[in-house]
C-alpha positions in Angstrom: 0.0 0.0 0.0 2.8 2.4 0.8 4.5 1.6 -2.5 1.3 2.5 -4.4 0.9 5.7 -2.5 4.6 6.6 -3.1 4.3 5.9 -6.8 1.1 7.9 -7.1 2.6 10.9 -5.4 5.7 10.8 -7.5 3.6 10.6 -10.6 1.6 13.7 -9.6 4.7 15.8 -8.9 6.4 14.6 -12.1 3.3 15.2 -14.2 2.8 18.7 -12.9 6.5 19.7 -13.4 6.7 18.1 -16.8 3.3 19.7 -17.8 4.5 23.2 -16.8 7.9 22.8 -18.5 6.4 21.2 -21.6 3.7 24.0 -21.8 6.3 26.8 -21.7 8.5 25.3 -24.3 5.6 24.2 -26.5 4.0 27.6 -26.3 7.3 29.3 -27.4 7.8 26.9 -30.3 4.1 27.0 -31.3 4.0 30.8 -31.3 7.2 31.1 -33.4 6.1 28.4 -35.8 2.6 29.9 -36.0 4.0 33.3 -36.9 6.5 31.8 -39.3 3.7 29.8 -41.0 1.4 32.8 -41.4 4.2 34.9 -42.8 5.3 32.3 -45.3 1.7 31.8 -46.3 1.3 35.5 -46.9 4.5 35.5 -49.0 3.3 32.5 -51.1 -0.1 34.1 -51.6 1.5 37.4 -52.6 4.0 35.7 -55.0 1.3 33.6 -56.6 -0.8 36.8 -57.1 2.2 38.6 -58.6 2.9 35.8 -61.1 -0.7 35.8 -62.2 -0.6 39.6 -62.6 2.6 39.4 -64.7 1.1 36.8 -67.0 -2.2 38.8 -67.3 -0.4 42.0 -68.0 2.1 40.5 -70.5 -0.8 38.8 -72.3 -3.2 41.9 -72.6 -1.2 45.1 -72.0 2.0 47.0 -72.7 3.1 48.6 -69.5 6.8 49.2 -70.4 6.2 52.3 -72.6 3.8 53.8 -69.9 6.4 53.2 -67.2 9.2 54.8 -69.2 7.1 57.8 -70.0 6.2 58.4 -66.3 9.7 57.8 -65.0 11.1 60.2 -67.6 8.7 62.9 -66.5 9.5 62.1 -62.8 13.3 62.3 -63.3 12.8 65.6 -65.1 11.4 67.2 -62.0 13.5 69.5 -59.9 14.1 69.1 -56.2 11.6 71.9 -55.5 8.9 70.3 -57.7 9.0 66.7 -56.3 7.8 67.6 -52.7 4.6 68.9 -54.2 3.4 65.4 -54.7 -0.4 65.1 -54.2 -1.2 68.6 -55.2 -3.0 69.7 -58.3 0.1 71.6 -59.4 2.1 68.4 -59.2 -0.5 66.6 -61.4 0.2 69.1 -64.1 3.7 67.8 -64.4 2.2 64.5 -65.7 -0.5 66.0 -67.8 1.0 64.3 -70.9 0.2 60.9 -69.4 -3.0 59.5 -71.1 -5.4 58.3 -68.4 -8.5 58.3 -70.5 -11.0 55.4 -70.6 -9.4 53.8 -73.6 -5.8 54.4 -72.5 -3.1 51.9 -71.7 -3.2 53.1 -68.1 -6.9 52.3 -67.7 -6.4 48.9 -69.4 -3.8 48.1 -66.7 -6.1 49.3 -63.9 -8.8 47.0 -65.1 -6.5 44.0 -65.1 -5.2 44.9 -61.7 -8.7 45.4 -60.4 -9.7 42.0 -61.6 -6.7 40.3 -59.9 -7.3 42.3 -56.7 -11.0 41.4 -56.6 -10.1 37.7 -57.1 -7.7 37.6 -54.1 -9.4 38.7 -50.9 -6.3 38.2 -48.8 -4.3 40.7 -50.9 -4.4 44.4 -49.9 -3.1 45.9 -53.1 -1.7 45.0 -56.6 0.0 47.8 -58.4 2.7 48.8 -60.8 5.6 51.0 -59.6 9.3 51.6 -60.2 12.2 52.6 -58.0 14.3 55.7 -58.6 17.7 55.1 -57.0 18.8 58.7 -57.2 15.9 60.1 -55.1 15.4 57.0 -53.0 11.7 56.8 -53.9 9.2 54.4 -55.3 7.2 56.0 -58.2 3.7 54.7 -58.8 2.7 53.8 -62.4 -0.8 52.3 -61.9 -2.5 51.5 -58.6 -6.2 50.3 -58.5 -6.5 50.6 -54.7 -7.7 54.3 -54.8 -7.7 56.0 -51.4 -10.1 59.0 -51.6 -8.0 60.9 -49.1 -4.7 60.2 -50.8 -5.1 58.7 -54.3 -1.9 57.3 -55.9 -1.9 58.5 -59.5 0.8 58.1 -62.2 3.9 59.9 -61.0 3.1 60.0 -57.3 5.9 58.8 -55.1 6.9 57.8 -51.6 10.2 57.4 -49.9 11.8 54.0 -49.9 14.6 52.4 -47.9 18.0 52.1 -49.6 18.2 48.4 -48.6 14.8 47.7 -50.2 15.6 49.6 -53.4 18.9 47.7 -53.8 17.2 44.4 -53.0 14.6 44.8 -55.8 16.8 46.4 -58.4 19.6 43.9 -58.0 17.4 40.8 -57.9 18.9 37.9 -59.9 15.7 35.9 -60.4 16.5 33.4 -57.6 13.9 32.7 -55.0 10.9 35.0 -54.1 11.5 38.7 -54.3 9.9 40.2 -51.2 10.4 42.7 -48.4 8.9 42.8 -44.9 8.9 46.1 -43.0 7.0 48.4 -40.7 5.8 51.7 -42.1 4.0 54.6 -40.4 1.3 54.7 -43.1 0.6 51.0 -43.7 2.0 49.3 -40.5 3.7 45.9 -40.8 3.4 44.9 -44.4 4.8 42.2 -46.8 5.6 43.3 -50.3 6.3 40.9 -53.1 7.5 42.1 -56.5 8.2 40.8 -59.9 10.0 42.9 -62.6 8.9 43.5 -66.1 11.9 44.0 -68.5 12.2 45.7 -71.8 13.7 44.2 -74.9 17.2 44.9 -73.6 16.5 43.0 -70.4 16.5 46.1 -68.2 14.0 46.3 -65.4 11.4 48.9 -66.4 8.6 48.4 -63.9 7.7 46.1 -61.0 4.4 44.4 -60.3 4.0 44.7 -56.5 1.6 42.8 -54.3 1.0 44.1 -50.7 -0.3 41.9 -47.8 -0.7 43.4 -44.3 0.9 41.5 -41.5 -0.8 43.4 -38.7 -3.4 40.7 -38.3 -0.6 38.2 -37.4 0.1 40.0 -34.2 -3.5 39.8 -33.0 -3.8 36.2 -34.1 -0.6 35.4 -32.2 -2.0 37.0 -29.0 -5.2 35.1 -29.2 -3.4 31.9 -30.1 -1.0 32.3 -27.0 -3.9 32.9 -24.7 -6.0 29.9 -25.9 -2.9 27.7 -26.0 -2.0 28.6 -22.4 -5.5 27.9 -21.1 -5.5 24.6 -23.0 -2.2 23.5 -21.5 -3.3 24.4 -17.9 -6.5 22.4 -18.3 -4.6 19.5 -20.0 -2.1 19.4 -17.1 -4.8 19.3 -14.4 -6.7 16.6 -16.4 -3.6 14.4 -16.9 -2.7 14.7 -13.3 -6.1 13.5 -12.0 -6.3 10.7 -14.5 -2.8 9.5 -13.7 -3.6 9.4 -10.0 -6.7 7.3 -10.5 -5.0 5.0 -12.9 -2.1 4.4 -10.6 -4.3 3.7 -7.6 -6.8 1.5 -9.3 -5.6 0.2 -12.6 -1.8 0.1 -12.6 -0.3 -1.9 -9.8 -2.7 -4.9 -9.9 -2.7 -5.3 -13.7 1.1 -5.1 -13.7 1.3 -7.9 -11.1 -1.2 -10.0 -13.2 0.8 -9.6 -16.3 4.0 -10.3 -14.4 2.6 -13.6 -13.1 1.3 -14.5 -16.5 4.7 -13.9 -18.0 6.3 -16.1 -15.4 3.9 -18.9 -16.3 4.5 -18.3 -20.0 8.2 -18.6 -19.4 8.0 -21.7 -17.3 9.4 -24.7 -19.1 6.6 -26.9 -17.7 3.9 -24.7 -19.4 5.5 -24.6 -22.8 2.9 -27.1 -24.1 0.1 -24.9 -22.8 1.2 -21.6 -24.5 -1.3 -22.1 -27.3 -4.1 -22.4 -24.7 -4.3 -18.6 -24.1 -2.4 -17.7 -20.9 -2.7 -13.9 -21.6 -6.2 -14.3 -23.1 -7.4 -15.6 -19.7 -6.3 -12.5 -17.9 -9.3 -10.3 -16.8 -7.8 -6.9 -17.4 -10.1 -4.1 -18.4 -8.1 -1.0 -17.7 -8.8 0.6 -21.0 -5.2 1.6 -21.6 -1.8 0.2 -22.8 -1.9 -2.5 -20.2 -5.1 -4.0 -21.5 -3.7 -3.5 -25.0 -0.6 -5.3 -24.0 -2.6 -8.3 -22.7 -4.7 -8.4 -25.8 -1.6 -8.1 -28.0 0.1 -11.0 -26.3 -3.0 -13.1 -26.5 -3.5 -12.4 -30.2 0.1 -12.7 -31.2 -0.2 -16.0 -32.9 -3.5 -15.1 -34.5 -2.0 -11.8 -35.6 0.9 -13.6 -37.3 -1.5 -15.7 -39.2 -3.7 -12.8 -40.3 -0.5 -10.9 -41.3 0.3 -13.6 -43.8 -3.2 -13.6 -45.2 -3.1 -9.8 -45.5 0.2 -9.9 -47.3 -1.4 -12.1 -49.9 -4.3 -9.7 -50.4 -2.0 -6.7 -50.6 0.2 -8.4 -53.2 -2.9 -9.2 -55.3 -4.1 -5.6 -55.0 -0.8 -4.3 -56.2 -0.8 -6.6 -59.1 -4.3 -5.4 -60.1 -3.3 -1.7 -59.9 -0.1 -2.5 -61.9 -2.2 -4.2 -64.5 -4.6 -1.2 -64.8 -1.7 1.3 -65.0 -0.1 -0.8 -67.8 -3.4 -0.8 -69.6 -3.7 2.9 -69.2 -0.2 3.3 -70.6 -1.1 1.2 -73.6 -4.2 3.3 -74.2 -2.3 6.5 -74.0 0.5 5.2 -76.3 -2.1 4.1 -78.8 -3.5 7.6 -78.9 -0.2 9.0 -80.1 1.2 8.5 -83.6 3.7 5.7 -83.1 4.1 4.0 -86.5 7.1 5.4 -88.4 7.3 6.4 -91.1 3.7 7.7 -90.6 3.1 8.6 -94.3 5.1 6.2 -96.5 3.8 7.7 -99.7 4.8 11.2 -98.9 8.5 12.0 -99.7 8.2 15.8 -99.1 9.1 15.4 -95.4 10.3 13.0 -92.8 9.1 13.0 -89.2 9.8 11.1 -86.0 8.6 11.5 -82.4 8.7 9.8 -79.1 7.4 10.2 -75.5 9.0 8.7 -72.3 6.7 9.4 -69.3 8.2 9.9 -65.8 5.5 7.6 -64.4 3.4 4.9 -65.9 1.4 7.6 -67.7 2.2 11.2 -68.4 0.9 14.6 -69.3 3.1 15.4 -72.3 1.8 14.6 -75.8 2.7 15.2 -79.4 0.7 14.9 -82.5 1.0 15.3 -86.3 -1.6 14.7 -89.0 -2.6 15.8 -92.5 -5.4 18.4 -92.5 -5.5 18.0 -96.3 -3.0 16.9 -99.0 -1.0 20.1 -98.7 -1.2 20.9 -95.0 0.5 19.1 -92.1 -0.3 20.0 -88.5 2.3 19.6 -85.8 1.6 19.7 -82.1 3.8 19.6 -79.0 2.2 20.0 -75.6 2.8 19.7 -71.9 -0.1 19.4 -69.3 0.4 20.7 -65.8 0.9 18.0 -63.3 1.7 14.3 -63.7 0.2 10.9 -63.4 -3.4 9.8 -64.1 -5.0 13.3 -63.8 -2.5 14.8 -66.3 -3.0 11.8 -68.7 -6.8 12.3 -68.7 -6.5 16.1 -69.3 -3.9 15.3 -72.0 -6.4 13.0 -73.9 -9.1 15.7 -73.7 -6.8 18.4 -74.9 -5.4 16.3 -77.8 -8.9 15.4 -79.0 -10.1 19.0 -78.9 -7.0 20.3 -80.6 -7.2 17.8 -83.5 -10.9 18.4 -83.9 -10.4 22.2 -84.2 -7.5 21.7 -86.6 -9.4 19.5 -88.9 -12.0 22.3 -89.4 -9.3 24.3 -91.2 -8.7 27.0 -88.7 -5.4 29.0 -88.3 -3.1 28.0 -85.4 -4.2 31.0 -83.4 -7.9 30.1 -83.9 -7.2 26.5 -83.1 -5.6 27.4 -79.7 -8.4 29.9 -79.0 -11.1 27.3 -79.7 -9.3 24.7 -77.6 -8.8 27.2 -74.7 -12.6 28.0 -74.9 -13.4 24.3 -74.7 -11.1 23.5 -71.8 -12.0 26.5 -69.7 -15.7 25.8 -70.0 -15.6 22.9 -67.4 -12.1 23.0 -65.9 -12.9 22.4 -62.3 -9.4 20.9 -61.7 -7.9 24.2 -62.8 -5.4 22.4 -65.0 -3.8 23.9 -68.1 -1.6 22.8 -71.0 1.3 24.6 -72.8 1.1 24.1 -76.6 3.2 24.8 -79.6 1.1 24.3 -82.8 2.2 24.8 -86.4 0.7 24.1 -89.8 3.1 23.4 -92.6 2.1 24.2 -96.2 4.0 21.3 -97.7 4.2 22.7 -101.3 5.9 26.0 -100.2 7.5 25.1 -96.9 5.7 28.0 -95.1 5.1 27.1 -91.5 2.5 29.1 -89.6 2.8 28.6 -85.8 1.5 29.8 -82.4 3.1 29.3 -79.0 0.9 29.0 -75.9 3.5 29.2 -73.1 5.6 26.3 -74.5 9.3 25.8 -75.0 11.0 27.6 -77.9 11.2 25.5 -81.1 14.7 24.7 -82.4 15.4 25.2 -86.2 18.3 24.0 -88.3 18.7 25.4 -91.8 20.4 23.3 -94.4 24.2 23.1 -94.0 23.7 25.1 -90.7 23.3 24.4 -87.0 20.3 24.1 -84.7 19.4 27.4 -83.1 16.5 28.5 -80.8 13.6 30.3 -82.5 12.6 32.7 -79.7 9.0 33.2 -80.6 6.5 35.3 -78.6 4.7 33.3 -76.0 1.0 33.6 -75.3 -0.9 32.4 -72.2 -1.2 28.6 -71.6 -4.3 26.9 -72.9 -7.0 26.2 -70.3 -5.6 28.8 -67.8 -7.8 31.7 -68.5 -10.9 32.3 -70.7 -10.9 34.8 -73.6 -7.1 34.7 -74.4 -6.0 35.7 -77.9 -3.0 33.9 -79.4 -0.4 35.3 -81.7 0.9 33.7 -84.9 4.2 33.9 -86.7 5.7 32.3 -89.8 8.9 30.3 -90.5 10.0 29.6 -94.1 11.4 26.1 -94.4 13.8 25.3 -97.2 14.8 21.9 -98.6 16.9 20.1 -96.0 15.8 22.3 -93.0 14.9 20.5 -89.7 12.6 21.5 -86.9 13.0 20.1 -83.4 10.1 20.3 -80.8 10.3 19.2 -77.2 8.8 19.7 -73.7 10.5 21.1 -70.6 11.4 17.7 -69.4 14.4 17.7 -71.8 16.2 20.9 -70.7 15.1 20.6 -67.1 16.3 17.0 -66.6 18.5 16.9 -63.5 21.6 15.0 -62.6 22.4 13.7 -59.0 23.9 17.1 -58.2 20.5 18.8 -59.2 22.0 20.6 -62.2 19.8 20.9 -65.2 20.6 19.6 -68.7 19.9 23.0 -70.1 19.5 24.4 -73.6 23.3 24.5 -74.3 23.7 20.8 -73.9 20.5 20.2 -75.9 21.8 22.3 -78.8 25.2 20.5 -78.5 23.5 17.1 -78.7 21.5 18.2 -81.8 24.5 19.5 -83.6 26.8 16.6 -82.6 26.1 14.6 -85.8 25.7 16.7 -89.0 23.1 15.5 -91.5 21.4 13.1 -89.0 17.9 11.9 -89.7 15.0 12.9 -87.4 15.2 9.5 -85.7 18.9 9.7 -85.2 18.6 13.2 -83.8 16.1 12.1 -81.1 18.3 9.1 -80.3 21.3 11.5 -79.9 19.4 13.8 -77.5 18.0 10.9 -75.5 21.4 9.4 -75.1 22.9 12.8 -74.1 20.1 13.2 -71.4 20.6 9.7 -70.1 24.4 10.2 -69.8 23.8 13.5 -68.0 21.3 12.4 -65.4 23.1 9.2 -64.7 21.3 7.3 -61.9 19.1 10.3 -60.9 15.3 9.6 -61.0 13.4 10.9 -64.0 11.4 13.9 -62.7 9.4 14.9 -65.8 8.2 13.4 -69.0 10.6 13.5 -72.0 8.8 14.2 -75.2 10.4 15.1 -78.6 9.5 15.5 -82.2 11.7 16.3 -85.3 10.5 17.2 -88.8 12.8 17.3 -91.8 11.5 19.3 -94.8 12.6 17.7 -98.1 10.9 20.2 -100.5 7.4 20.7 -101.8 5.8 18.3 -104.4 4.5 20.3 -107.3 2.0 17.7 -108.3 0.6 17.5 -104.7 0.4 21.3 -104.6 -1.6 21.3 -107.9 -3.9 18.5 -106.7 -4.6 20.3 -103.4 -4.9 23.8 -104.9 -8.5 25.4 -104.9 -10.6 24.9 -108.0 
């Protein structure tokens, strides 16, 4: 009896002491982690919003010219004129800036308003630029209009030197953000992404502001609730431990000890299967009861484990079979018989796809729209695995259906984008390069929806990147217009298309294969056929990544133009 009382008292003291110490340490860690998590979440939300704003602006507006005009006017102000910011006299200095309803400025405001309305957690999305000489941030377009102090084109505020240097000297690594406390806005997180002109110089920044003042209040409430919870938990655990030790610990331990002695007795070896531990009448509702049940069911558990292993193995085989079937279906949807058009000698084509998983989201396609027009497609669906494969099949079907109707590349992408956006609950998208080759003349009309640059080799030359203008990815946003361009292919020219899995393949040191190695692999063997070119690139990638796991799908296509067929051209010409 004395031993039980001593054990109970020791448990109470130990539980209280550990509870208090554990509560203090846990409170400190939890508060720090909570604040860190909220801050990181704010940075991620702001960065995601900034990326969407950049893509929307690049697709529908031209902010570079407006920014340069405003910054030129600002830098032309004297030291006496700049402090007049916010006055009607100061506005006259920027009277040449067109802010009418049809102006580029209002087009930018509409885009920024849409993004701001779609992200409730964001306080402001705006365009601004730093002026290092005056240590100021100059506003270009700000949709968050304060009636007491509206920020119009040319208005400015003082900025910290450290902040200016951080944003102007950013090297595109990581997230560009700054957290600081200001008198006007309080604690605020600002994430920025630069927009550069043709020379690569930063001309304007897309800024996203998220207030961090609410984090302080949430931390205070969290600390109070956590402290109360720890006090109640400590009291509850102490009471429960006392009762358990007095009533349900010592006796069950003795019972298990005696059963263990009988189990270990050499005279009772033959009776071990009779249920020594199963005969124990222990109903403590805790680990002791569980221990008694575990010992009693040990043999039965081993038997069930073997049966379960057989079931798991069968289930894995079923899943593997289904994935293999899905892979075969996906492979069958892609052109895989080469040469695909044996009776056509005007061109040679070869393509292949190596998914990172059993099925992938990349796809290629080529088909004759008519006797004189060949359609080429290279695409990459966001994500991987089964969802990407399903979206890939839908995208491929819609693309081919629109192309066979005789539309231009831009119209094909627009129609496909309309079809995918109409019921895209998964919010997936696909980058697409699509071109239509007029076989008789070698004229290739193409459009690029956020995909990798095509690579072209002219006869007796080397492969070089064709840095075409990208449009927004298909399925990402409704109402996008796509831009077209033309390439003139001569006899002997070769066109190489691919997905980002090729240049972004990583070796064990996490270095990417890159465009330079890709071009080197393509140019390694002059006058190679399309099939040989793809084999050279695949071998170069395999050698580079070594034993590293394949992270993304590898999809490639190569077309060699051998010159137009006059007879085919005449046969397919309009009557």
